[in-house]
N, C-alpha and C positions, 0 to 999 in steps of 0.2 A: 702510243697512240703514233698511229701513221695516216695520212691522208691520201696517198696513193692509192691510186684504184687498182684493188686486188683482183678483182673478176669482172667482166662485161659479158653481156650476151644481151640480145636483141630476139623476137619472139613476134610471130605473126598473133594479131587477137583472134582472127577465126579459127584458131588452132586451137582454143579452151571456152569454158564454158564459163569462166570467171577468171574475176584478176587473183583469186586466191590460189586457183589453181596455175597460176603465170608463177606465183610467189611462190609456192610450192617447187613447180620446175625449176626455176633459178636458182632455190636456195640448195636442190639436189645437187645440178651441176657445181654451184661454187665450193660444195664441198669438199670436193676432190683438188682444189686448187687451194682451198682456203682450211684444213685440218682447223676441228673443234671449234668451226665457225659460231658465235654468238654476235646476236646483234643487240646493243643496248639501246640506239635512237635510233629512229626512220625517218627521212623526210620524202615524201613522195608527189613529185608535180603530175596534175592531173588537168585533164583538156575540159576544164568544166568549171562549174562555179563548185565552191566549198561552201556547204552550210552544214556548221555543228561539226566540225570533223567529220562531213560524209558526204559523197557525190552518189548520186545515180547518175550512169551516164544514160540519155538520151538514144545516144547513136550504139548502143551496145548491149541488147537483151537480156537483163537479168544480172548486167554487169553493176553491183553496188558497192562499194569500197565505203568502211566505218572503222574509223581509225583505232576506235575501242575494243572493236573486234579483233584486228588484226594484233593488238596489244596482247590480247587473251589468247590467240590462236597460237602467235607464232614467239611468245614468250620475249616480246619486245617493251620496254618498260618505259618509253615514249615514243608516239607515232604520232607525224605530224601530215595533216594535205594542206598542202597549196597550189592554187591554181600554175597552170604551166607559163602564163605570163608573166606573174609574180617572182616565179623560181627563176626566170630570165633575167628577169630585172637586177634580181640581187645578184647573181651572177657577173651581170656586167660592169657592177662595181668594184669584182677583183681583179678587172681585166690591167694589165700592164698597159703602157704607153707605147710598147714597138708591138701590140696588140690590137691596136684601135685601128681602123681605116673610115676615114672622113669622108661620105657618099654624099654628092648633091644633085 
């Protein structure tokens, strides 16, 4: 098990018709750096409310992410969708003292 980042990329939403297209591209690009890539668990932070592990973006026409669909389409054992602010809140709890700055 390794918690280091193995592949990082960023994409312009306007270049894709759906989140599934983005994920396909990411996985394709990652395979060159991570041979035999097999995702067991995925946690995806999304900008919007998550209802029943599904989000329908109001600002991206046709962009719907459903955790169960991702599990079956990409053979991932578990997919969890969380609101992006919730994800940031969890991330803050992992910071060391030297990574914190008090702003007033």
